[in-house]
C-alpha positions as CSV (number, residue, x, y, z in Angstrom):
1,M,-24.2,32.4,-17.8
2,K,-22.3,30.2,-20.3
3,Q,-24.3,28.7,-23.1
4,L,-24.2,24.9,-23.5
5,E,-22.3,25.0,-26.8
6,E,-19.6,27.1,-25.1
7,I,-19.4,24.5,-22.2
8,R,-19.2,21.7,-24.8
9,S,-16.3,23.4,-26.5
10,E,-14.5,23.9,-23.2
11,A,-15.1,20.3,-22.2
12,A,-13.7,19.1,-25.6
13,R,-10.6,21.1,-25.1
14,S,-10.2,19.8,-21.5
15,F,-10.5,16.3,-22.6
16,A,-8.0,16.8,-25.5
17,E,-5.5,18.4,-23.1
18,R,-5.9,15.8,-20.3
19,G,-6.4,12.5,-22.2
20,F,-7.3,9.5,-20.3
21,P,-6.1,9.3,-16.6
22,T,-3.2,7.1,-15.7
23,P,-2.1,5.3,-12.5
24,R,0.4,8.1,-11.9
25,Q,-2.5,10.2,-10.8
26,E,-3.3,9.6,-7.2
27,E,-7.1,9.2,-7.7
28,W,-6.5,6.6,-10.4
29,R,-3.6,4.8,-8.7
30,F,-5.3,1.5,-8.4
31,T,-7.3,1.6,-11.7
32,N,-5.5,1.4,-15.0
33,V,-7.7,2.4,-17.9
34,A,-5.1,1.5,-20.5
35,P,-7.2,-1.5,-21.8
36,L,-10.0,1.0,-22.4
37,A,-7.8,3.7,-23.9
38,K,-6.3,1.2,-26.4
39,L,-9.7,0.5,-28.0
40,N,-10.9,2.6,-30.9
41,F,-14.4,3.4,-29.8
42,A,-16.9,4.3,-32.4
43,P,-19.9,6.4,-31.4
44,A,-23.1,4.4,-30.8
45,E,-25.3,4.4,-33.8
46,E,-27.4,7.5,-34.4
47,A,-30.5,5.3,-34.2
48,A,-31.0,2.5,-31.8
49,R,-30.2,-0.9,-33.2
50,G,-33.3,-2.4,-31.5
51,L,-33.3,-4.8,-28.6
52,D,-32.7,-8.5,-29.1
53,E,-34.8,-11.0,-27.3
54,E,-32.3,-11.4,-24.4
55,L,-32.2,-7.7,-23.7
56,R,-36.0,-7.3,-24.0
57,A,-36.3,-10.0,-21.4
58,E,-33.8,-8.2,-19.1
59,L,-35.8,-5.0,-19.6
60,A,-39.0,-6.8,-18.6
61,R,-37.3,-7.9,-15.4
62,L,-36.3,-4.4,-14.4
63,G,-39.7,-3.0,-13.6
64,W,-40.5,-1.8,-10.1
65,G,-43.9,-0.2,-10.8
66,G,-42.5,3.2,-11.5
67,L,-42.4,5.8,-14.2
68,R,-39.8,5.2,-16.8
69,L,-37.5,6.8,-19.4
70,V,-35.6,4.3,-21.6
71,F,-32.6,5.0,-23.7
72,V,-31.0,2.5,-26.2
73,D,-27.4,3.0,-27.2
74,G,-27.7,6.6,-25.9
75,R,-30.9,7.5,-27.8
76,F,-34.4,8.0,-26.3
77,A,-36.8,5.1,-26.9
78,P,-40.3,6.7,-26.6
79,E,-42.0,3.3,-27.3
80,L,-40.4,1.8,-24.2
81,S,-41.0,4.9,-22.0
82,T,-43.9,6.3,-19.9
83,A,-45.9,8.6,-22.1
84,K,-48.1,10.4,-19.4
85,W,-46.5,11.7,-16.3
86,P,-48.2,12.9,-13.1
87,R,-49.0,16.5,-12.3
88,G,-46.0,18.4,-11.0
89,V,-43.5,16.4,-12.9
90,T,-41.8,17.2,-16.2
91,A,-39.9,14.5,-17.8
92,G,-38.5,13.4,-21.1
93,P,-35.3,13.5,-23.3
94,L,-32.9,16.4,-22.9
95,S,-33.4,17.3,-26.5
96,G,-36.8,18.6,-25.7
97,A,-36.2,19.9,-22.2
98,N,-37.3,23.3,-20.8
99,G,-35.5,26.4,-19.6
100,T,-34.8,24.8,-16.2
101,A,-32.5,22.3,-17.9
102,A,-30.6,25.1,-19.6
103,R,-30.0,26.7,-16.2
104,H,-28.6,23.6,-14.6
105,L,-27.2,21.2,-17.3
106,A,-23.4,20.8,-17.1
107,R,-23.1,23.4,-14.3
108,Y,-22.1,21.0,-11.5
109,A,-20.2,17.9,-12.8
110,P,-16.5,19.0,-12.9
111,Y,-15.7,18.7,-16.6
112,Q,-12.7,21.0,-16.0
113,E,-11.0,18.5,-13.7
114,H,-12.3,15.1,-14.8
115,A,-11.4,13.5,-18.2
116,F,-14.4,11.3,-18.5
117,V,-16.9,14.0,-17.4
118,A,-15.3,16.2,-20.0
119,W,-15.6,13.5,-22.7
120,N,-19.3,13.1,-21.7
121,T,-20.0,16.8,-21.6
122,A,-18.4,17.3,-25.1
123,S,-20.1,14.2,-26.6
124,F,-23.5,13.5,-25.3
125,R,-26.3,13.7,-27.8
126,D,-29.3,12.8,-25.6
127,G,-30.3,12.0,-22.1
128,A,-32.9,12.2,-19.4
129,F,-34.4,15.3,-17.8
130,V,-36.7,15.1,-14.8
131,E,-38.1,18.1,-12.9
132,V,-40.3,17.7,-9.8
133,A,-42.1,20.9,-8.9
134,A,-41.9,22.5,-5.5
135,G,-44.1,20.7,-2.9
136,T,-44.8,17.7,-5.1
137,V,-44.6,14.3,-3.4
138,L,-44.1,11.7,-6.1
139,E,-45.4,8.3,-4.9
140,E,-44.0,6.3,-7.8
141,P,-40.3,5.8,-8.4
142,V,-38.7,7.3,-11.5
143,E,-36.6,4.8,-13.5
144,L,-33.9,6.0,-15.9
145,V,-32.9,2.9,-18.0
146,Y,-29.8,3.0,-20.3
147,L,-29.3,-0.1,-22.4
148,S,-26.5,-1.0,-24.7
149,T,-26.9,-3.5,-27.5
150,R,-24.5,-5.8,-29.3
151,A,-22.5,-3.9,-31.9
152,G,-19.7,-6.2,-33.1
153,V,-17.2,-3.5,-32.7
154,P,-16.1,-1.3,-29.7
155,V,-18.7,1.5,-29.2
156,V,-19.2,4.2,-26.7
157,S,-22.3,5.9,-25.5
158,H,-22.5,9.0,-23.2
159,P,-25.7,8.7,-21.0
160,R,-26.5,12.1,-19.5
161,S,-29.1,12.7,-16.8
162,L,-30.3,15.9,-15.1
163,V,-32.7,15.7,-12.2
164,V,-34.1,18.8,-10.5
165,A,-36.1,18.3,-7.2
166,G,-38.0,21.5,-6.3
167,R,-38.3,22.9,-2.8
168,A,-39.9,20.5,-0.3
169,S,-40.5,17.9,-3.0
170,Q,-40.0,14.1,-2.6
171,L,-38.5,11.8,-5.2
172,T,-37.3,8.2,-5.5
173,L,-34.9,7.9,-8.5
174,I,-33.5,4.6,-10.0
175,E,-30.8,4.6,-12.6
176,V,-30.1,1.4,-14.4
177,Y,-27.2,0.6,-16.8
178,A,-27.4,-2.8,-18.6
179,G,-26.4,-4.3,-21.9
180,R,-25.2,-7.1,-24.0
181,G,-21.9,-7.5,-25.8
182,T,-18.2,-7.0,-25.2
183,D,-15.9,-3.9,-25.4
184,Y,-18.6,-1.3,-25.2
185,L,-18.3,1.7,-22.9
186,S,-21.0,3.5,-21.0
187,N,-19.6,6.8,-19.9
188,A,-22.3,8.3,-17.7
189,V,-22.9,11.6,-16.0
190,T,-25.8,12.4,-13.7
191,E,-26.5,15.7,-12.1
192,I,-29.0,16.0,-9.2
193,V,-30.0,19.4,-8.0
194,A,-32.1,19.3,-4.8
195,A,-33.7,22.6,-3.6
196,E,-34.3,23.5,0.1
197,G,-36.1,20.8,2.1
198,A,-36.3,18.3,-0.7
199,V,-36.1,14.6,0.0
200,V,-34.3,12.5,-2.7
201,D,-33.8,8.7,-2.5
202,H,-31.4,7.7,-5.3
203,Y,-30.4,4.2,-6.5
204,K,-27.9,3.3,-9.2
205,L,-27.8,-0.2,-10.5
206,E,-24.7,-1.1,-12.6
207,L,-25.6,-4.3,-14.4
208,E,-23.4,-4.1,-17.5
209,D,-22.3,-7.2,-19.4
210,T,-19.1,-8.7,-17.9
211,G,-17.2,-7.8,-21.0
212,A,-18.1,-4.1,-20.9
213,F,-16.7,-0.9,-19.4
214,H,-18.6,1.5,-17.3
215,V,-17.5,4.9,-15.9
216,G,-20.1,6.9,-14.1
217,T,-20.2,10.1,-12.2
218,V,-23.1,11.2,-10.0
219,Q,-22.9,14.9,-8.9
220,V,-25.4,16.0,-6.2
221,Q,-26.0,19.7,-5.1
222,A,-28.0,19.6,-1.9
223,A,-29.4,22.9,-0.6
224,R,-30.4,23.7,2.9
225,D,-32.1,21.0,4.9
226,V,-32.1,18.5,2.0
227,N,-32.5,14.8,3.0
228,L,-30.4,12.8,0.5
229,S,-29.8,9.1,0.3
230,T,-27.9,7.3,-2.4
231,C,-27.3,3.6,-3.0
232,A,-24.9,2.2,-5.6
233,I,-25.2,-1.5,-6.5
234,S,-22.5,-2.8,-8.9
235,L,-22.8,-6.4,-10.2
236,G,-21.5,-6.4,-13.8
237,G,-18.8,-4.9,-16.0
238,K,-15.2,-5.8,-16.9
239,L,-13.8,-2.5,-15.6
240,V,-16.1,-0.2,-13.6
241,R,-15.5,3.2,-12.0
242,N,-18.3,4.7,-10.0
243,E,-18.1,8.2,-8.5
244,V,-20.6,9.8,-6.1
245,N,-19.9,13.4,-5.2
246,S,-22.2,15.5,-3.0
247,V,-22.0,19.1,-1.9
248,L,-24.1,19.7,1.3
249,Q,-25.4,23.1,2.4
250,Q,-26.5,24.1,5.9
251,G,-28.4,21.4,7.7
252,A,-28.4,19.0,4.8
253,S,-28.2,15.3,5.5
254,A,-26.7,12.5,3.3
255,T,-26.6,8.8,3.5
256,L,-24.4,7.0,1.0
257,N,-24.7,3.2,0.7
258,G,-23.0,0.9,-1.8
259,L,-22.5,-2.8,-2.6
260,Y,-20.2,-4.2,-5.2
261,V,-20.0,-7.9,-6.0
262,V,-17.4,-9.0,-8.5
263,S,-15.7,-12.3,-9.6
264,G,-13.5,-13.7,-12.3
265,T,-11.2,-10.9,-13.4
266,Q,-13.6,-8.0,-12.9
267,H,-12.3,-4.7,-11.5
268,I,-14.5,-2.3,-9.6
269,D,-13.5,1.2,-8.4
270,N,-15.8,3.2,-6.1
271,R,-14.9,6.8,-5.2
272,T,-17.1,9.0,-3.0
273,V,-16.7,12.6,-1.9
274,V,-19.0,14.2,0.7
275,D,-18.4,17.9,0.8
276,H,-19.7,19.6,3.9
277,A,-19.8,23.2,2.8
278,E,-22.0,24.8,5.6
279,P,-22.8,24.1,9.3
280,N,-24.9,21.5,10.9
281,G,-24.7,18.9,8.2
282,T,-24.7,15.2,8.7
283,S,-23.5,12.3,6.6
284,F,-23.4,8.5,7.0
285,E,-21.6,6.2,4.6
286,L,-21.4,2.5,4.3
287,Y,-19.9,0.6,1.4
288,K,-19.5,-3.2,1.3
289,G,-17.6,-5.3,-1.2
290,I,-17.7,-9.0,-2.0
291,L,-14.8,-10.2,-4.2
292,D,-14.2,-13.7,-5.5
293,D,-11.6,-15.4,-7.9
294,R,-9.0,-12.9,-9.1
295,A,-11.3,-9.9,-9.0
296,S,-10.0,-6.6,-7.8
297,G,-11.6,-3.7,-6.1
298,V,-11.0,-0.1,-4.9
299,F,-12.8,2.1,-2.4
300,N,-11.7,5.7,-2.0
301,G,-14.0,7.6,0.2
302,K,-13.4,11.2,1.2
303,I,-15.1,13.5,3.7
304,V,-14.3,17.2,3.4
305,V,-15.4,19.6,6.1
306,R,-14.9,23.2,5.2
307,Q,-14.1,25.9,7.7
308,P,-17.6,27.3,7.9
309,A,-19.1,23.8,8.4
310,Q,-19.1,23.7,12.2
311,K,-21.2,21.2,14.0
312,T,-20.7,18.7,11.2
313,D,-21.3,15.0,12.1
314,A,-19.9,12.5,9.6
315,K,-19.2,8.8,9.6
316,Q,-17.6,6.6,6.9
317,T,-17.2,2.8,6.8
318,N,-16.0,0.4,4.2
319,K,-16.1,-3.4,4.7
320,N,-14.9,-6.1,2.3
321,L,-15.4,-9.8,2.1
322,L,-12.8,-11.8,0.1
323,L,-14.0,-15.3,-1.0
324,S,-10.6,-16.3,-2.5
325,K,-6.9,-15.9,-1.9
326,E,-6.4,-14.2,-5.2
327,A,-9.0,-11.4,-4.8
328,V,-7.6,-8.0,-4.0
329,I,-9.1,-4.9,-2.5
330,N,-7.4,-1.5,-2.0
331,T,-9.4,0.7,0.4
332,K,-8.6,4.3,1.3
333,P,-11.0,6.2,3.5
334,E,-10.0,9.8,4.0
335,L,-10.9,12.9,6.2
336,R,-10.1,16.5,5.3
337,I,-11.2,18.7,8.1
338,F,-10.8,22.5,8.2
339,A,-13.3,23.1,11.0
340,D,-12.7,22.6,14.7
341,D,-16.2,21.8,16.2
342,V,-17.0,18.6,14.3
343,R,-17.4,14.9,14.9
344,C,-16.0,12.7,12.1
345,T,-14.9,9.0,12.0
346,H,-13.9,6.6,9.3
347,G,-12.7,3.0,9.1
348,A,-12.2,0.0,6.8
349,T,-12.1,-3.7,7.2
350,I,-11.0,-6.7,5.0
351,G,-11.8,-10.3,5.9
352,Q,-12.9,-13.8,4.8
353,I,-15.9,-15.9,5.7
354,D,-15.7,-17.0,9.3
355,R,-14.8,-20.7,9.5
356,E,-16.4,-20.9,12.9
357,A,-19.7,-19.6,11.5
358,I,-19.5,-22.3,8.7
359,F,-18.8,-25.0,11.3
360,Y,-21.8,-23.8,13.4
361,L,-24.1,-24.0,10.4
362,T,-22.8,-27.3,9.1
363,S,-23.0,-28.9,12.6
364,R,-26.8,-28.2,12.3
365,G,-27.3,-30.0,9.1
366,I,-26.7,-27.3,6.6
367,G,-24.3,-28.2,3.7
368,E,-21.1,-26.3,3.5
369,R,-21.9,-24.8,0.1
370,Q,-25.3,-23.5,1.4
371,A,-23.6,-22.2,4.5
372,R,-21.3,-20.1,2.4
373,E,-24.1,-18.8,0.4
374,L,-26.1,-17.8,3.5
375,L,-23.1,-16.1,5.1
376,T,-22.2,-14.2,2.0
377,L,-25.8,-13.0,1.5
378,A,-26.0,-12.0,5.2
379,F,-22.9,-9.9,4.6
380,A,-24.7,-8.1,1.8
381,R,-28.0,-7.8,3.6
382,D,-26.9,-4.8,5.7
383,I,-27.0,-2.9,2.4
384,L,-30.1,-4.5,1.0
385,D,-32.1,-3.7,4.2
386,R,-31.4,0.0,3.6
387,V,-33.2,-0.1,0.2
388,R,-36.5,1.6,1.1
389,L,-38.3,0.6,-2.1
390,E,-39.7,-2.9,-1.3
391,P,-40.1,-4.2,-4.9
392,L,-36.5,-3.2,-5.6
393,R,-35.2,-4.7,-2.4
394,A,-36.9,-8.0,-3.2
395,W,-35.5,-8.0,-6.7
396,L,-32.0,-7.3,-5.5
397,D,-32.3,-10.1,-2.9
398,A,-33.4,-12.6,-5.5
399,R,-30.6,-11.5,-8.0
400,L,-27.9,-11.8,-5.4
401,W,-29.2,-15.1,-4.1
402,E,-29.1,-16.4,-7.7
403,K,-25.6,-15.0,-8.2
404,F,-24.2,-16.5,-5.0
405,H,-25.9,-19.8,-5.7
406,D,-24.4,-20.0,-9.2
407,R,-20.9,-19.2,-7.8
408,A,-21.1,-21.7,-5.1
409,G,-22.1,-24.3,-7.6
């Protein structure tokens, strides 16, 4: 088994050879990272700069009654984190992780093929480690919070997370990325390893400043009979790329949900891969986008069914709501099927707010602005209703209502 330092060296060579991706590469055809590549990013400070009043207020708003690990500018902040964890759970910074971390860290995310994953693997200095023992049912959610502070110059941090769910364990995991400032980059990689029969409910909230960059990869390895659900919510960032890749073994089930809401000149790119490697797997995917002003978006979802993966049942859907004539969405659902006894479907839609629906609401005394708010929120609610954690669902509902109300105003 390769040692971590050997993997780091390989990742550094891979990034040096590949460099930043360009639109000439098919998987980056609609996302140009040239504005990011032109900046001379400095590493985030070795020690956290400390939270200003605005970011402390944001952190206070992010609580959902869970256990928490907080990182500021890529460094663990113990004073903001949970000190005592329940029995059956090991959690803390990667720098103090146990042998389980060594067996799994950097073994799944494809640093040989992905420039940003390679950059993260070669450069991360700290991160979160969570291990849930076999048979442990964790009632409280685990929150991994990564905050970026104002630096005055372009800086980059490389958040790294490793989560290991033991056999027949149950875990709710929330990743949060937020910050203040412009021209900072969060280049994040999360590896989730779920053993046989585990239940993992995963949420990623991308709440970066609208002047920031965010590139994140979530890599899930799901063993036999795992029940996996993921939900990616993207509201901030100037240029954002979210990737969710999952490999499913026999009988594993995956539900992938996503919601992206962008305006101004924001650009959001969502890429998902569901890899059915063995028989009797199921996957259901629904991503929705709301785009206003001159915002642009990308959805590239891929379902792969390998030859041994007979009896696979997979469905993928992408729906987009454009609130202005200048907003643009490029959607590309894909199926790659190498088995013959499967049931797989995919589809995509792009549309605007129904004028008849607005007329119906205004004819009953509701103002046109409020009618647009209600219809936009109703479009998003299909995703919000799939959030199982009630405090998080209520928080998202309030945040989106506030966002749509401000836009309408």
